[in-house]
N, C-alpha and C positions, 0 to 999 in steps of 0.2 A: 218835612218831606211829604207827609200825607196831605197837607193843605196844598202843596204844589201840584200833586197828582190830581187832586180835585179840581183845581183851576185849569189844568191842562185838559181834563175831561170835558169841562164846560166849554172851554175855548174851542176844542175840536168839534163839539156839537154845533156851536155858533158858526164856525167856518163851513161845516157841511150844509147847514141850513142856508147860509148865504150862497154857497156854490150852487145849490139846487135852485134858488131864487134867480140867480144870474143866468143859469142854464135855461130857465123858462123864457127869459127875455131874449136870449141869444138864439134859441131854436127857430124863431121867426125870421131870422136873418138869412139871406141867400149867400152865406159864407161858410167855408170850412173852418175848422178850429185853427189850422195854420194861417189861413188868411186873416182871421180875427187877431191872432197873435201879432202878425205883421202890422196891422192897423194900430194896435195898442202900442207897440214898440215905436212906430213912426210918430205917434202922437206925443211921445215923450222925448224922442231923439230924432229930430228931423235932420236931413242932409246926410244920412248914412249912405254908404255904398252898398251894393248888393252883397259883396263879399263880407263886409262887416255884419250885415244883417244875417247872412247865412251862419256866421260864427256865433252870433247871439242865440240863434235858434237851434244850433247844433245840427245843421243840415248841410248838404253839399251846395255849392254855388249853382249848379244846374237846377236843383230842386227849388232853390230860392227864386231863380229866374222864372220858372213855371208858375209859381205862386204870384209873383209880381206881374207877370203877363196877364193873368186873369184879373188881378185887381186894377191894373191899368185899363183893361178892356171894360171894366165896370165903372170906370171914371172915379175911382176912389184913391188911386195913387198916381203920382206923376214922376216921370224920370226927367232930370234936368242936367244938362252938361255943366260941369264945373267950370266957372269962368277963368280959373287959373291954370287948369289942365284939361284940355279937351278930351283926353283919354278916360277921364274919370266921370262917371255918371252918379249924380246924387239923387236920393229918393226923398219924397215928401208926400204928405197927404194933400189931396185936392180939397177944395171947399166942401164938396160932398162927403169926402172921407172924414174930414175933421168934424163935419156936422153929425155924421153917424156915430163917431166916438163920443162926441159931446152928449148926444142923445142917450147913449148907453150909461154914461156917468150920471146924467141927470136922473134917469130911471133908478139907478142904484141909490143915489142920494135921497130920492123921494121915498123909496121903500124904507130906507133906514130912518128917515125923518118920521114916517108913519109909526114905526115900531117905538121910537123914542117918545113920541107924543102919548103913547099908551102907558108910559111909565110914570110913577109918582115922582114928584120933584126931588125928594130926598134920595131916591134911587138913582135918578139921573145925575145928581151931584156926586154921589158915591162912585158911580161909573166914570164920570169925568175925572175925578181925582185918581181913581185906579188906573185909568188909561194914561193919564199924564205921567204917573209914576212908572208905568210899563214903558212908555216912550222914552223917558229919561234913562231907564236901564238899557234900552236898545242903543240909543245914540251915545251913551257913555262908553260903549265898547270901543276899544282902540281900532282905528281904521275905518269905522263906519262914517259914511258921509251923508249928511242930510239932503 
């Protein structure tokens, strides 16, 4: 149990350090946190409706509409009529929106790559093995989907 607590403590420190690092990159964006969340969600789940998006964010549909209006005006999100039901509007990222999200993930990956390059090979191997075991424990839970 003591070892588990020690791991949790280190993991919390890592997550906080990464959160601060991401925050530095995101501060330069001309986006609110809800707008950034919308971009990240749409990068993973395209063709959502605004109602489904509002549900995922835990906000009201009118609030989601306001966020979407601003993202559409910035050219980051597009609304598209559903070809099978004209009453349904699907959401997706524009090329500029996807480019912005891709840039954020590339920045994240580069920072992580830089930290990993500073580590000794045996430490990287131990980290890889530990992370693989942790991943197996997570996906081994019933109901978890990869």
